[in-house]
GUMI-377537 format. One record per residue (C-alpha): residue in one letter; x, y, z. Coordinates in Angstrom, 1 decimal, padded with zeros to 4 digits. Example, Ala and Ser with C-alpha at 12.3 -4.5 7.8 and 13.67 -1.06 7.14 Angstrom:
2
<atom><code>A</code><east>012.3</east><north>-004.5</north><up>007.8</up></atom>
<atom><code>S</code><east>013.7</east><north>-001.1</north><up>007.1</up></atom>
END
This chain:
161
<atom><code>M</code><east>173.0</east><north>-027.9</north><up>108.0</up></atom>
<atom><code>R</code><east>169.9</east><north>-029.1</north><up>106.1</up></atom>
<atom><code>H</code><east>169.2</east><north>-025.5</north><up>104.9</up></atom>
<atom><code>E</code><east>172.6</east><north>-024.9</north><up>103.4</up></atom>
<atom><code>P</code><east>171.7</east><north>-026.2</north><up>099.8</up></atom>
<atom><code>R</code><east>168.5</east><north>-024.1</north><up>099.7</up></atom>
<atom><code>C</code><east>170.2</east><north>-021.0</north><up>101.1</up></atom>
<atom><code>A</code><east>173.0</east><north>-021.4</north><up>098.6</up></atom>
<atom><code>A</code><east>170.5</east><north>-021.7</north><up>095.7</up></atom>
<atom><code>V</code><east>168.6</east><north>-018.5</north><up>096.9</up></atom>
<atom><code>V</code><east>171.9</east><north>-016.6</north><up>097.2</up></atom>
<atom><code>A</code><east>173.0</east><north>-017.8</north><up>093.7</up></atom>
<atom><code>T</code><east>169.7</east><north>-016.7</north><up>092.2</up></atom>
<atom><code>L</code><east>169.9</east><north>-013.3</north><up>093.8</up></atom>
<atom><code>L</code><east>173.4</east><north>-012.8</north><up>092.5</up></atom>
<atom><code>V</code><east>172.3</east><north>-013.7</north><up>088.9</up></atom>
<atom><code>L</code><east>169.3</east><north>-011.3</north><up>089.1</up></atom>
<atom><code>A</code><east>171.5</east><north>-008.5</north><up>090.5</up></atom>
<atom><code>A</code><east>174.1</east><north>-009.0</north><up>087.8</up></atom>
<atom><code>G</code><east>171.4</east><north>-008.5</north><up>085.1</up></atom>
<atom><code>C</code><east>170.3</east><north>-005.1</north><up>086.4</up></atom>
<atom><code>S</code><east>172.4</east><north>-002.4</north><up>085.0</up></atom>
<atom><code>G</code><east>170.4</east><north>000.5</north><up>086.4</up></atom>
<atom><code>E</code><east>169.7</east><north>001.9</north><up>082.9</up></atom>
<atom><code>K</code><east>166.1</east><north>002.8</north><up>082.4</up></atom>
<atom><code>V</code><east>165.1</east><north>001.4</north><up>079.0</up></atom>
<atom><code>P</code><east>161.7</east><north>002.2</north><up>077.5</up></atom>
<atom><code>G</code><east>159.6</east><north>-000.5</north><up>075.8</up></atom>
<atom><code>L</code><east>161.4</east><north>-001.7</north><up>072.7</up></atom>
<atom><code>G</code><east>160.6</east><north>-003.7</north><up>069.6</up></atom>
<atom><code>Q</code><east>163.3</east><north>-005.8</north><up>068.0</up></atom>
<atom><code>V</code><east>164.1</east><north>-004.5</north><up>064.5</up></atom>
<atom><code>S</code><east>166.1</east><north>-006.1</north><up>061.7</up></atom>
<atom><code>G</code><east>165.9</east><north>-006.2</north><up>057.9</up></atom>
<atom><code>T</code><east>167.7</east><north>-005.6</north><up>054.7</up></atom>
<atom><code>V</code><east>168.8</east><north>-002.5</north><up>052.8</up></atom>
<atom><code>T</code><east>169.0</east><north>-002.7</north><up>049.0</up></atom>
<atom><code>M</code><east>169.4</east><north>-000.1</north><up>046.3</up></atom>
<atom><code>D</code><east>168.1</east><north>-001.0</north><up>042.9</up></atom>
<atom><code>G</code><east>167.9</east><north>-004.6</north><up>044.0</up></atom>
<atom><code>K</code><east>171.5</east><north>-004.9</north><up>045.2</up></atom>
<atom><code>P</code><east>172.5</east><north>-005.1</north><up>048.9</up></atom>
<atom><code>V</code><east>173.9</east><north>-001.9</north><up>050.5</up></atom>
<atom><code>A</code><east>176.9</east><north>-002.9</north><up>052.5</up></atom>
<atom><code>D</code><east>178.5</east><north>-001.0</north><up>055.4</up></atom>
<atom><code>A</code><east>175.7</east><north>001.6</north><up>055.7</up></atom>
<atom><code>A</code><east>174.7</east><north>003.3</north><up>059.0</up></atom>
<atom><code>I</code><east>171.0</east><north>003.1</north><up>059.7</up></atom>
<atom><code>T</code><east>169.4</east><north>005.3</north><up>062.3</up></atom>
<atom><code>F</code><east>165.8</east><north>005.3</north><up>063.6</up></atom>
<atom><code>D</code><east>165.4</east><north>008.8</north><up>065.0</up></atom>
<atom><code>V</code><east>163.6</east><north>009.2</north><up>068.3</up></atom>
<atom><code>A</code><east>159.9</east><north>008.4</north><up>068.4</up></atom>
<atom><code>K</code><east>159.2</east><north>010.6</north><up>071.4</up></atom>
<atom><code>P</code><east>161.2</east><north>013.4</north><up>073.1</up></atom>
<atom><code>G</code><east>163.7</east><north>012.2</north><up>075.7</up></atom>
<atom><code>E</code><east>164.3</east><north>008.9</north><up>074.0</up></atom>
<atom><code>S</code><east>167.5</east><north>007.8</north><up>072.3</up></atom>
<atom><code>P</code><east>167.7</east><north>007.0</north><up>068.6</up></atom>
<atom><code>S</code><east>168.5</east><north>003.4</north><up>067.6</up></atom>
<atom><code>I</code><east>171.3</east><north>002.6</north><up>065.3</up></atom>
<atom><code>G</code><east>172.6</east><north>-000.3</north><up>063.3</up></atom>
<atom><code>K</code><east>175.0</east><north>-001.1</north><up>060.4</up></atom>
<atom><code>T</code><east>174.5</east><north>-003.2</north><up>057.4</up></atom>
<atom><code>D</code><east>176.7</east><north>-006.2</north><up>056.7</up></atom>
<atom><code>A</code><east>178.0</east><north>-007.3</north><up>053.2</up></atom>
<atom><code>N</code><east>174.5</east><north>-008.6</north><up>052.4</up></atom>
<atom><code>G</code><east>172.7</east><north>-005.4</north><up>053.4</up></atom>
<atom><code>N</code><east>171.3</east><north>-007.0</north><up>056.6</up></atom>
<atom><code>Y</code><east>171.1</east><north>-004.9</north><up>059.8</up></atom>
<atom><code>E</code><east>169.9</east><north>-005.1</north><up>063.4</up></atom>
<atom><code>L</code><east>169.1</east><north>-002.1</north><up>065.5</up></atom>
<atom><code>Y</code><east>170.5</east><north>-001.3</north><up>069.0</up></atom>
<atom><code>Y</code><east>168.9</east><north>001.1</north><up>071.4</up></atom>
<atom><code>S</code><east>172.0</east><north>001.1</north><up>073.7</up></atom>
<atom><code>R</code><east>174.8</east><north>-001.2</north><up>074.7</up></atom>
<atom><code>G</code><east>173.2</east><north>-004.6</north><up>075.4</up></atom>
<atom><code>H</code><east>169.7</east><north>-003.5</north><up>074.4</up></atom>
<atom><code>K</code><east>168.6</east><north>-004.5</north><up>070.9</up></atom>
<atom><code>G</code><east>165.7</east><north>-002.8</north><up>069.2</up></atom>
<atom><code>A</code><east>164.0</east><north>000.6</north><up>068.9</up></atom>
<atom><code>T</code><east>161.3</east><north>002.4</north><up>070.9</up></atom>
<atom><code>I</code><east>157.7</east><north>001.7</north><up>070.1</up></atom>
<atom><code>G</code><east>156.2</east><north>004.3</north><up>067.7</up></atom>
<atom><code>E</code><east>156.9</east><north>006.1</north><up>064.4</up></atom>
<atom><code>H</code><east>160.5</east><north>007.0</north><up>063.5</up></atom>
<atom><code>V</code><east>162.2</east><north>008.9</north><up>060.7</up></atom>
<atom><code>V</code><east>164.9</east><north>006.7</north><up>059.3</up></atom>
<atom><code>Y</code><east>168.3</east><north>007.8</north><up>058.0</up></atom>
<atom><code>I</code><east>170.5</east><north>005.6</north><up>055.9</up></atom>
<atom><code>S</code><east>174.0</east><north>006.7</north><up>055.0</up></atom>
<atom><code>T</code><east>177.2</east><north>005.1</north><up>053.6</up></atom>
<atom><code>Y</code><east>179.3</east><north>008.2</north><up>054.4</up></atom>
<atom><code>Q</code><east>182.2</east><north>007.6</north><up>056.9</up></atom>
<atom><code>S</code><east>184.6</east><north>010.4</north><up>057.8</up></atom>
<atom><code>Q</code><east>188.3</east><north>009.8</north><up>058.1</up></atom>
<atom><code>S</code><east>189.4</east><north>008.6</north><up>061.6</up></atom>
<atom><code>D</code><east>192.1</east><north>006.4</north><up>063.3</up></atom>
<atom><code>E</code><east>189.8</east><north>003.4</north><up>062.8</up></atom>
<atom><code>N</code><east>188.9</east><north>004.4</north><up>059.2</up></atom>
<atom><code>P</code><east>191.9</east><north>005.9</north><up>057.5</up></atom>
<atom><code>Q</code><east>190.1</east><north>006.0</north><up>054.1</up></atom>
<atom><code>P</code><east>186.9</east><north>008.0</north><up>054.3</up></atom>
<atom><code>K</code><east>183.9</east><north>006.6</north><up>052.4</up></atom>
<atom><code>K</code><east>181.8</east><north>008.8</north><up>050.2</up></atom>
<atom><code>E</code><east>178.0</east><north>009.0</north><up>050.4</up></atom>
<atom><code>T</code><east>176.3</east><north>006.9</north><up>047.8</up></atom>
<atom><code>I</code><east>172.7</east><north>007.1</north><up>049.1</up></atom>
<atom><code>P</code><east>170.5</east><north>009.9</north><up>047.7</up></atom>
<atom><code>L</code><east>169.6</east><north>012.8</north><up>050.1</up></atom>
<atom><code>K</code><east>166.0</east><north>011.7</north><up>050.3</up></atom>
<atom><code>Y</code><east>167.1</east><north>008.7</north><up>052.4</up></atom>
<atom><code>N</code><east>169.5</east><north>010.5</north><up>054.7</up></atom>
<atom><code>G</code><east>169.9</east><north>014.2</north><up>055.3</up></atom>
<atom><code>K</code><east>166.4</east><north>015.0</north><up>054.1</up></atom>
<atom><code>S</code><east>164.9</east><north>011.6</north><up>054.7</up></atom>
<atom><code>E</code><east>161.5</east><north>010.8</north><up>053.5</up></atom>
<atom><code>L</code><east>161.6</east><north>007.3</north><up>055.2</up></atom>
<atom><code>K</code><east>159.2</east><north>006.7</north><up>058.1</up></atom>
<atom><code>E</code><east>158.6</east><north>003.4</north><up>059.8</up></atom>
<atom><code>A</code><east>156.5</east><north>002.4</north><up>062.8</up></atom>
<atom><code>V</code><east>158.0</east><north>000.0</north><up>065.3</up></atom>
<atom><code>K</code><east>155.6</east><north>-002.3</north><up>067.2</up></atom>
<atom><code>R</code><east>156.2</east><north>-004.6</north><up>070.2</up></atom>
<atom><code>G</code><east>157.9</east><north>-007.9</north><up>069.4</up></atom>
<atom><code>K</code><east>159.8</east><north>-008.6</north><up>066.3</up></atom>
<atom><code>N</code><east>159.8</east><north>-006.2</north><up>063.4</up></atom>
<atom><code>T</code><east>161.3</east><north>-007.0</north><up>060.0</up></atom>
<atom><code>I</code><east>161.7</east><north>-003.7</north><up>058.1</up></atom>
<atom><code>N</code><east>163.3</east><north>-003.8</north><up>054.7</up></atom>
<atom><code>F</code><east>164.3</east><north>-000.8</north><up>052.7</up></atom>
<atom><code>E</code><east>164.3</east><north>-001.0</north><up>048.9</up></atom>
<atom><code>L</code><east>166.0</east><north>002.3</north><up>047.9</up></atom>
<atom><code>K</code><east>166.2</east><north>003.6</north><up>044.4</up></atom>
<atom><code>S</code><east>169.2</east><north>005.4</north><up>043.0</up></atom>
<atom><code>G</code><east>168.8</east><north>008.8</north><up>041.4</up></atom>
<atom><code>G</code><east>168.3</east><north>012.2</north><up>043.1</up></atom>
<atom><code>E</code><east>170.8</east><north>014.5</north><up>044.8</up></atom>
<atom><code>I</code><east>173.7</east><north>012.9</north><up>046.7</up></atom>
<atom><code>V</code><east>175.4</east><north>015.2</north><up>049.2</up></atom>
<atom><code>Q</code><east>178.7</east><north>014.6</north><up>050.9</up></atom>
<atom><code>P</code><east>178.3</east><north>015.6</north><up>054.6</up></atom>
<atom><code>D</code><east>181.7</east><north>017.2</north><up>054.7</up></atom>
<atom><code>E</code><east>180.6</east><north>019.4</north><up>051.7</up></atom>
<atom><code>D</code><east>177.3</east><north>020.1</north><up>053.4</up></atom>
<atom><code>D</code><east>179.0</east><north>022.4</north><up>055.8</up></atom>
<atom><code>Q</code><east>179.0</east><north>025.1</north><up>053.1</up></atom>
<atom><code>P</code><east>175.7</east><north>027.1</north><up>053.1</up></atom>
<atom><code>K</code><east>173.5</east><north>026.2</north><up>050.1</up></atom>
<atom><code>K</code><east>170.6</east><north>028.3</north><up>049.0</up></atom>
<atom><code>G</code><east>170.8</east><north>030.4</north><up>052.2</up></atom>
<atom><code>K</code><east>170.4</east><north>027.4</north><up>054.5</up></atom>
<atom><code>K</code><east>172.8</east><north>026.2</north><up>057.1</up></atom>
<atom><code>G</code><east>173.1</east><north>023.0</north><up>058.9</up></atom>
<atom><code>K</code><east>174.5</east><north>019.5</north><up>058.8</up></atom>
<atom><code>S</code><east>173.0</east><north>016.3</north><up>057.7</up></atom>
<atom><code>K</code><east>171.8</east><north>013.8</north><up>060.3</up></atom>
<atom><code>A</code><east>173.2</east><north>011.1</north><up>058.1</up></atom>
<atom><code>G</code><east>176.6</east><north>009.6</north><up>058.7</up></atom>
<atom><code>C</code><east>176.4</east><north>009.7</north><up>062.5</up></atom>
<atom><code>W</code><east>177.7</east><north>006.2</north><up>062.8</up></atom>
END
């Protein structure tokens, strides 16, 4: 009878540890958050994607709030992005769906989404990465991008939120 409290504590600890193991293999991640602005004003409701740093990894995604703040998620329950350099895509486009009856047009220039020039390195630990975008330049609506332009086919990677 004297061992019951210790035994119960060991069993409880093992149950807590087992519950935390999802079986999903997650690479090393760095926490990533920051703010997206355009011409000094917050960009609300934009999808932000850090494309894969290495083959076989998943991209990390986030969405800006009303103040332009975002936080990246690698997968459900795992915040952050893989360590390494990423191409970053930022888009305000949202197609029509049951959840979103009113589609939202793209307001971000192509150089920040479909043909992004943004590259950022993620390191271990906390990373604060702010994007200060400038208006001007070509803006392409992904639903219009389905039409071949100048002999090229393909869809934009932006708007994949």
